[in-house]
C-alpha positions in Angstrom: 115.3 222.2 206.0 118.2 224.8 205.5 119.3 225.9 202.1 122.6 224.0 202.8 120.9 220.6 203.0 119.1 218.5 200.4 116.5 215.7 200.7 117.7 212.1 201.5 118.4 210.1 198.2 117.7 206.5 198.3 118.1 203.9 195.6 116.6 200.5 195.5 117.9 197.8 193.5 116.5 194.7 192.1 118.1 191.2 192.3 120.4 191.9 189.2 121.6 195.2 190.7 119.4 197.3 188.3 117.7 200.3 189.9 114.0 199.8 190.3 113.3 203.5 191.5 115.0 206.3 193.3 113.4 208.0 196.4 114.1 211.6 197.0 112.5 212.7 200.5 109.0 211.5 200.4 108.8 211.1 196.5 109.7 208.1 194.3 111.1 209.3 191.0 109.9 207.9 187.9 110.5 208.4 184.0 112.1 211.7 182.7 109.5 214.1 181.3 112.0 216.5 179.7 115.7 217.4 179.8 117.5 220.8 179.3 121.0 222.4 179.7 120.4 222.9 183.4 118.1 220.5 184.5 116.0 217.2 184.1 112.2 217.2 184.9 111.1 213.9 186.2 107.5 212.3 187.1 107.3 211.6 190.8 104.8 210.3 193.2 104.5 211.0 196.9 105.0 208.0 199.1 102.8 209.8 201.7 99.7 210.8 199.9 100.1 209.1 196.4 100.0 212.5 194.5 101.7 212.7 191.1 104.1 215.7 190.7 106.9 216.8 188.4 110.2 217.4 189.9 113.0 219.7 188.4 116.3 218.4 189.1 118.9 221.0 188.5 122.6 220.5 187.9 124.4 222.0 190.7 127.7 222.8 188.9 125.7 224.7 186.1 123.8 226.6 188.7 127.1 227.7 190.4 129.0 228.5 187.3 126.1 230.8 186.1 125.7 232.4 189.5 122.0 231.3 189.6 121.8 230.2 193.3 119.7 233.1 194.3 117.0 232.2 191.7 116.4 228.8 193.4 114.2 228.1 196.4 114.4 224.6 198.0 111.3 223.4 199.4 111.0 221.1 202.3 109.5 217.7 201.9 
């Protein structure tokens, strides 16, 4: 994955249109563990291995505004 691309985001809905889960790459996102000015940390589970992890989701506009792009590294899923 290049630094200009991001993992594929997929939302699955229930019958009434409510989101059941969101998938980012090979991870299904769950509940929010914490939230700050720049980001949210969410519980996630790998759809490949079943491993539980925490994923930090950073607000892109804040990142660009404060010129912090160099401090972020995107990992391939």
